[in-house]
C-alpha positions as CSV (number, residue, x, y, z in Angstrom):
1,X,0.0,0.0,0.0
2,X,1.2,3.5,-0.8
3,X,2.4,5.4,2.3
4,X,2.2,9.0,3.4
5,X,4.4,11.6,1.8
6,X,7.9,11.8,3.5
7,X,6.9,14.6,5.8
8,X,7.7,15.6,9.4
9,X,4.1,14.8,10.2
10,X,4.3,11.2,8.8
11,X,7.5,10.6,10.6
12,X,6.1,11.7,14.0
13,X,2.5,10.4,13.6
14,X,0.9,8.6,16.5
15,X,-0.5,5.9,14.3
16,X,1.7,4.2,11.7
17,X,-0.3,1.1,10.8
18,X,-2.6,0.9,7.8
19,X,-6.3,-0.1,7.6
20,X,-7.5,-2.8,5.3
21,X,-8.9,-2.1,1.8
22,X,-12.6,-2.6,1.0
23,X,-13.4,-6.2,-0.1
24,X,-16.8,-7.3,-1.5
25,X,-20.2,-5.7,-0.9
26,X,-21.0,-3.5,2.1
27,X,-24.0,-1.4,3.1
28,X,-24.2,1.8,5.2
29,X,-26.5,4.7,5.8
30,X,-23.8,7.0,4.5
31,X,-20.7,6.3,2.3
32,X,-18.0,9.0,2.4
33,X,-15.4,9.3,-0.4
34,X,-12.2,10.7,1.0
35,X,-10.6,10.4,4.5
36,X,-9.2,14.0,4.9
37,X,-10.6,16.6,7.3
38,X,-13.9,17.0,5.4
39,X,-14.7,13.4,5.2
40,X,-13.5,12.4,8.6
41,X,-15.2,15.4,10.3
42,X,-18.5,14.4,8.6
43,X,-18.0,10.8,9.7
44,X,-17.6,11.8,13.3
45,X,-20.7,14.0,13.2
46,X,-22.8,11.3,11.6
47,X,-21.6,8.5,13.8
48,X,-22.4,10.7,16.8
49,X,-25.9,11.0,15.5
50,X,-26.2,7.2,15.2
51,X,-25.8,6.7,11.4
52,X,-23.8,3.8,10.1
53,X,-20.9,5.2,8.1
54,X,-18.3,3.8,5.7
55,X,-15.3,6.0,4.6
56,X,-13.3,5.0,1.5
57,X,-9.8,6.4,1.2
58,X,-7.6,6.0,-1.9
59,X,-4.4,5.9,0.1
60,X,-4.2,6.6,3.9
61,X,-6.2,8.7,6.3
62,X,-4.9,12.3,6.0
63,X,-2.8,11.5,2.9
64,X,-3.7,14.7,1.1
65,X,-3.6,18.3,2.4
66,X,-5.2,17.4,5.7
67,X,-2.0,15.6,6.7
68,X,0.6,17.9,5.0
69,X,-0.5,21.4,5.7
70,X,1.1,24.1,7.9
71,X,-0.9,23.1,10.9
72,X,-2.4,26.5,11.5
73,X,-5.9,27.2,12.8
74,X,-6.7,30.3,10.8
75,X,-10.3,31.4,11.3
76,X,-12.6,32.5,8.6
77,X,-12.4,31.9,4.9
78,X,-10.0,32.8,2.0
79,X,-12.0,36.0,1.5
80,X,-12.8,38.4,4.3
81,X,-16.3,38.8,5.8
82,X,-17.0,42.1,4.1
83,X,-16.0,40.8,0.7
84,X,-18.3,37.8,1.2
85,X,-21.1,40.1,2.3
86,X,-20.7,42.3,-0.8
87,X,-20.4,39.4,-3.2
88,X,-23.3,37.2,-2.0
89,X,-25.6,39.8,-0.4
90,X,-26.5,40.8,3.1
91,X,-28.6,37.8,4.0
92,X,-26.2,34.9,3.0
93,X,-23.2,37.0,3.8
94,X,-24.2,37.7,7.4
95,X,-25.1,34.0,8.0
96,X,-21.8,32.8,6.5
97,X,-19.9,35.4,8.6
98,X,-21.6,34.2,11.8
99,X,-20.0,30.8,11.2
100,X,-16.5,32.1,10.8
101,X,-15.1,30.8,14.2
102,X,-17.0,27.5,14.3
103,X,-14.4,25.4,12.5
104,X,-11.8,26.2,15.1
105,X,-14.3,25.7,17.9
106,X,-15.1,22.3,16.6
107,X,-11.5,21.3,16.5
108,X,-10.9,22.4,20.1
109,X,-14.1,20.7,21.3
110,X,-13.3,17.4,19.5
111,X,-9.7,17.3,20.7
112,X,-11.0,17.7,24.3
113,X,-13.9,15.3,23.9
114,X,-11.9,12.4,22.4
115,X,-8.5,13.2,24.1
116,X,-6.7,13.6,20.7
117,X,-3.0,14.1,21.1
118,X,-2.1,16.6,18.4
119,X,0.1,19.3,20.1
120,X,-2.7,21.8,20.0
121,X,-1.5,25.3,21.0
122,X,-3.4,28.7,21.1
123,X,-2.9,31.8,18.9
124,X,-1.9,32.7,15.4
125,X,-0.6,36.0,14.1
126,X,-0.7,37.8,10.7
127,X,2.3,40.0,10.0
128,X,2.5,43.1,7.8
129,X,5.5,44.1,5.6
130,X,4.1,47.5,4.8
131,X,1.9,50.2,6.3
132,X,-0.7,49.4,3.6
133,X,-0.9,45.8,4.8
134,X,-1.1,47.1,8.4
135,X,-4.1,49.2,7.4
136,X,-5.6,46.0,6.0
137,X,-5.2,44.3,9.3
138,X,-6.9,47.2,11.1
139,X,-9.8,47.0,8.6
140,X,-10.0,43.2,9.3
141,X,-10.4,43.9,13.0
142,X,-13.1,46.5,12.3
143,X,-15.1,44.1,10.1
144,X,-14.9,41.2,12.5
145,X,-15.8,43.3,15.5
146,X,-19.1,44.1,13.6
147,X,-19.8,40.4,13.8
148,X,-19.1,40.3,17.5
149,X,-15.6,38.7,17.1
150,X,-13.3,40.6,19.4
151,X,-10.4,38.3,20.3
152,X,-7.8,40.3,18.4
153,X,-4.7,42.2,19.3
154,X,-3.0,44.7,17.0
155,X,0.7,45.1,17.4
156,X,3.2,47.7,16.2
157,X,6.8,46.8,15.4
158,X,7.9,46.9,19.0
159,X,4.9,44.8,20.0
160,X,6.0,41.9,17.8
161,X,9.2,41.3,19.8
162,X,7.6,39.0,22.4
163,X,6.2,36.8,19.7
164,X,8.6,36.7,16.7
165,X,12.3,37.8,16.6
166,X,12.7,39.3,13.1
167,X,13.0,42.8,11.7
168,X,11.0,42.1,8.5
169,X,7.6,43.5,9.6
170,X,6.1,46.8,10.6
171,X,3.4,45.3,12.7
172,X,0.9,42.5,13.1
173,X,-2.3,41.1,14.4
174,X,-2.9,38.3,16.9
175,X,-6.0,36.2,16.7
176,X,-6.3,34.6,20.1
177,X,-9.0,32.2,18.8
178,X,-6.5,30.8,16.3
179,X,-3.8,28.3,17.0
180,X,-1.6,25.5,15.6
181,X,-1.3,21.7,15.8
182,X,0.0,18.5,14.3
183,X,-2.7,18.0,11.5
184,X,-2.0,14.4,10.7
185,X,-2.4,13.4,14.3
186,X,-5.6,15.4,14.5
187,X,-7.2,13.8,11.5
188,X,-6.0,10.3,12.6
189,X,-7.3,11.0,16.1
190,X,-10.7,12.0,14.6
191,X,-10.7,8.9,12.5
192,X,-10.2,6.8,15.6
193,X,-13.0,8.7,17.3
194,X,-15.3,7.9,14.4
195,X,-14.4,4.2,14.5
196,X,-15.0,4.2,18.3
197,X,-18.6,5.2,17.4
198,X,-19.0,2.5,14.8
199,X,-17.8,4.0,11.6
200,X,-15.7,1.9,9.3
201,X,-12.7,3.2,7.3
202,X,-11.1,1.4,4.4
203,X,-7.7,2.6,3.1
204,X,-6.2,1.7,-0.2
205,X,-9.7,1.8,-1.7
206,X,-9.7,4.2,-4.6
207,X,-13.2,4.9,-5.8
208,X,-13.8,4.2,-9.4
209,X,-17.4,5.2,-9.8
210,X,-20.3,6.8,-8.0
211,X,-23.9,6.3,-9.1
212,X,-26.2,9.2,-8.2
213,X,-29.6,7.6,-8.3
214,X,-32.1,6.9,-5.5
215,X,-30.0,4.1,-4.2
216,X,-26.4,5.2,-4.8
217,X,-23.5,2.7,-5.2
218,X,-19.8,3.6,-4.7
219,X,-17.4,1.1,-6.4
220,X,-13.7,0.4,-5.9
221,X,-11.6,-2.1,-7.7
222,X,-12.4,-4.8,-5.2
223,X,-15.7,-3.9,-3.7
224,X,-18.7,-1.7,-3.6
225,X,-20.8,0.2,-1.0
226,X,-24.6,0.5,-1.2
227,X,-25.7,3.5,0.8
228,X,-28.7,5.8,1.3
229,X,-26.4,8.8,0.9
230,X,-22.9,9.5,-0.5
231,X,-20.6,12.4,0.6
232,X,-17.9,13.2,-1.9
233,X,-14.9,14.8,-0.1
234,X,-12.0,14.1,-2.4
235,X,-11.0,17.8,-2.7
236,X,-7.7,18.3,-4.6
237,X,-7.3,14.5,-5.1
238,X,-10.7,13.8,-6.7
239,X,-9.1,13.5,-10.1
240,X,-11.6,12.6,-12.9
241,X,-14.0,10.8,-10.7
242,X,-16.8,13.3,-11.1
243,X,-16.0,15.8,-14.0
244,X,-19.1,17.8,-13.3
245,X,-17.5,19.2,-10.1
246,X,-13.8,18.6,-10.8
247,X,-13.8,21.5,-13.2
248,X,-14.8,23.9,-10.4
249,X,-11.5,23.4,-8.6
250,X,-7.8,23.5,-9.4
251,X,-5.1,21.6,-7.5
252,X,-2.5,23.9,-6.1
253,X,0.8,22.8,-4.4
254,X,2.4,24.4,-1.4
255,X,5.9,23.5,-0.1
256,X,6.9,22.9,3.5
257,X,10.1,22.1,5.4
258,X,11.2,21.6,8.9
259,X,14.6,22.2,10.5
260,X,16.4,19.8,12.8
261,X,15.4,20.2,16.5
262,X,16.8,23.5,17.6
263,X,16.2,23.3,21.4
264,X,16.1,26.7,23.1
265,X,17.0,28.5,19.8
266,X,13.5,27.8,18.4
267,X,11.9,29.5,21.5
268,X,14.2,32.4,21.0
269,X,12.8,32.9,17.5
270,X,9.2,32.4,18.4
271,X,9.1,33.1,22.2
272,X,5.3,32.9,22.7
273,X,4.9,29.7,20.5
274,X,2.5,31.4,18.2
275,X,1.9,30.5,14.6
276,X,2.7,33.2,12.0
277,X,1.6,33.9,8.4
278,X,2.5,37.1,6.5
279,X,0.1,39.3,4.6
280,X,1.5,38.8,1.1
281,X,-0.6,37.4,-1.7
282,X,1.9,34.6,-2.0
283,X,2.4,34.2,1.8
284,X,4.9,32.4,4.0
285,X,3.8,30.7,7.2
286,X,5.8,29.2,10.0
287,X,5.6,28.0,13.6
288,X,7.4,25.9,16.2
289,X,6.8,22.2,16.4
290,X,6.4,20.3,19.7
291,X,10.0,19.1,19.4
292,X,11.3,22.6,18.8
293,X,11.9,22.6,15.1
294,X,11.0,25.6,12.9
295,X,8.3,24.5,10.3
296,X,8.3,26.9,7.4
297,X,6.1,26.8,4.3
298,X,4.9,28.7,1.2
299,X,5.8,28.6,-2.4
300,X,2.5,28.1,-4.1
301,X,2.7,26.2,-7.4
302,X,-0.5,26.1,-9.6
303,X,-1.4,22.8,-11.1
304,X,-0.1,20.8,-8.1
305,X,3.3,20.2,-9.7
306,X,6.1,19.7,-7.2
307,X,8.8,22.3,-7.2
308,X,12.0,21.2,-8.7
309,X,13.6,21.9,-5.4
310,X,11.4,22.6,-2.4
311,X,14.3,23.7,-0.3
312,X,15.5,26.1,-3.0
313,X,12.1,27.7,-3.0
314,X,11.6,28.0,0.8
315,X,15.0,28.4,2.4
316,X,15.7,31.9,0.9
317,X,12.5,33.4,2.5
318,X,13.1,31.5,5.7
319,X,16.6,33.0,6.0
320,X,15.2,36.5,5.3
321,X,13.0,36.0,8.3
322,X,15.5,34.2,10.5
323,X,19.1,34.7,9.3
324,X,20.3,32.7,12.3
325,X,19.0,29.5,10.7
326,X,21.7,29.7,8.0
327,X,23.5,26.6,9.3
328,X,20.5,24.7,10.5
329,X,20.0,21.3,9.0
330,X,16.8,20.7,7.1
331,X,15.4,17.3,8.2
332,X,12.2,17.2,6.2
333,X,10.8,18.9,3.0
334,X,7.6,18.0,1.3
335,X,4.8,19.2,-1.0
336,X,1.0,18.9,-0.7
337,X,-2.0,19.8,-2.8
338,X,-5.0,21.8,-1.8
339,X,-8.0,22.7,-4.0
340,X,-8.6,26.3,-5.2
341,X,-11.9,27.6,-6.5
342,X,-12.2,30.5,-8.9
343,X,-14.2,32.4,-6.2
344,X,-11.6,31.4,-3.5
345,X,-14.6,30.2,-1.5
346,X,-15.6,26.6,-0.6
347,X,-17.8,24.8,-3.2
348,X,-20.6,22.8,-1.7
349,X,-23.7,21.2,-3.2
350,X,-25.7,18.2,-4.4
351,X,-25.2,16.1,-7.5
352,X,-28.6,14.4,-6.7
353,X,-30.9,14.1,-3.7
354,X,-28.6,11.4,-2.4
355,X,-25.1,12.6,-3.4
356,X,-23.5,15.6,-1.7
357,X,-20.1,17.1,-2.1
358,X,-17.7,19.7,-0.6
359,X,-14.3,20.9,-1.8
360,X,-12.2,24.0,-2.6
361,X,-11.4,25.5,0.7
362,X,-8.8,27.5,-1.0
363,X,-6.1,27.5,1.6
364,X,-8.3,27.7,4.7
365,X,-9.0,24.0,4.9
366,X,-8.0,23.2,8.5
367,X,-11.0,25.1,9.9
368,X,-13.5,25.3,7.1
369,X,-13.4,21.5,6.5
370,X,-14.5,21.0,10.1
371,X,-17.4,23.4,9.7
372,X,-18.5,22.0,6.4
373,X,-18.2,18.4,7.7
374,X,-20.7,19.3,10.4
375,X,-23.0,21.1,7.9
376,X,-23.0,18.0,5.7
377,X,-24.0,15.9,8.6
378,X,-26.8,18.3,9.5
379,X,-28.1,18.1,5.9
380,X,-28.2,14.3,6.0
381,X,-30.1,14.5,9.2
382,X,-32.7,16.7,7.6
383,X,-31.4,20.1,8.8
384,X,-30.3,21.6,5.5
385,X,-30.6,25.3,6.2
386,X,-26.9,26.0,6.6
387,X,-26.0,23.6,3.8
388,X,-28.4,25.3,1.4
389,X,-26.8,28.7,2.1
390,X,-23.5,27.4,0.8
391,X,-25.1,25.3,-2.0
392,X,-27.0,28.3,-3.2
393,X,-23.9,30.4,-3.9
394,X,-22.9,30.9,-7.5
395,X,-19.7,29.1,-8.6
396,X,-17.8,29.1,-11.9
397,X,-15.5,26.7,-13.7
398,X,-11.9,27.9,-14.3
399,X,-11.6,29.6,-17.7
400,X,-9.8,27.7,-20.3
401,X,-10.8,24.2,-19.0
402,X,-8.2,21.7,-18.0
403,X,-5.9,22.7,-20.8
404,X,-5.6,26.4,-20.1
405,X,-6.8,26.9,-16.5
406,X,-3.2,26.6,-15.1
407,X,-1.4,29.0,-17.5
408,X,-4.2,31.6,-17.3
409,X,-4.2,31.5,-13.5
410,X,-0.4,31.7,-13.5
411,X,-0.6,34.7,-15.8
412,X,-2.9,36.5,-13.4
413,X,-0.7,35.5,-10.4
414,X,2.3,37.4,-11.9
415,X,0.5,40.6,-11.2
416,X,0.2,39.7,-7.5
417,X,3.8,38.5,-7.3
418,X,4.9,41.9,-8.6
419,X,2.7,43.6,-6.0
420,X,4.3,41.5,-3.2
421,X,7.8,42.3,-4.6
422,X,7.4,46.1,-4.7
423,X,5.3,46.3,-1.6
424,X,2.0,47.8,-3.0
C-alpha cells in the first residue's frame, strides 16, 4: 500500500499502521469518499448521530492536504467577511460570517472530547511588511468586530518582539482564537474517534465510480458500498471521478520544510509559541513544532506540480525571516496539494438528492473543513438550512478548461507577485 508523503508529520504520527482495503459488498447509511478533514469530520458528526458510516480512502487517512499542511488554525475563509457580504448579499453574507469561528471551535471541542494528542497550541498571528498591509489588518479587526468577534490584538513593530524575533515586519495582528497543531495526528485521532462510534474506514480503496440515483452505489476495484447517501470529499485529489464538479477546482501545491530540532534556539525565534503567516498574496507561514523545530512553508505552485527543489524555493525566504538559521540542518521537506476555486470560497452542493459534495477550501482548509463536515451531517439529518446557504452560492469553472486553466491562472498571479515584490 502507498504510504504518506515523506513529511515531518508522517515521521512523527501517533499511528503508523494501515487499515485494510474494501473487499466485497457492504452497506451503510452514508458512504464518504475521502478520509481527509472534510470526510472524517463528517464521519464523526454522523456517527455521533447514530448513522452507520463507511469511509473510502484512496491511500491513507490524511494522505492529502489534511496531513501535510502548515498546521495553523486560521479562522474565517479565504476571502474576508466584508467581501463575502458584498459578493453574496447581506442575507447569506451575514449568515456565513456568523459561522467564521466555528471550525476552530469544533477542533478544540473534538480534541478535548476524544482526548486527541495533536500538540494543540493557542494563537496565530498575521504580520505586515508594509503600512498598507497594516491598514488592511486594522480593517480586518473592524469588520470582524461588527460580527461580534473581538479576540484580536493589533501590534506595532515593538509589539512583535515578544512573539517573533525578526525585523521584517512593521506590525501584526494576533487572533487569540487561532492556533496550531499536528494536523496528521488530528485527522487520525478524529478517524479513531469515528471508529469508536461504529464508523468503518477502508484505506487503499480508490473509488472508481459513484452512481447518483435513489440508491447510490460507490465502487472500488475490489468492492462496492450500497448506501442511502454519499458524501464526496475528495477535494484536490478527486481527479476525474466526477468531472461535473472537478472543473470547479484546481489543485495547487504548497511546499513545507522543517529544520532539525533547535532546542532553546526555536523558542528564541518564536518566544510565545504562536503560529505566523504574513500578509503577502503569496504568503509564507511558520511555527514551532512540539520538538522545537521551525516548520516553514509557502511557495504556491499552480497545477499541483512539485517544485524542482522545495528547499531552494523555501529556504531563501526562511533566511530573510530568521538569518540565524543559515547553518540549521533541514530534516524534512515535502509538498502537498489543496483545492482552489475561482471564487476562492468553498464549493458545496448536491449532485442528486442522495449525493452531496464539498471541496475547494482555497487555503483555509483546517478550519472550514470541520465546519463543512458538520454542515454535511446536518443536511443528511434533515437540517439543511446551513447547507443550502453554501449550496445556493454561485460558482464558476476555471476559464480555459483543463488545458488552459493553469497558464491563465499563472498569468494572473504574476501581477500579484509583482505587488508583493514592490510592496504595493
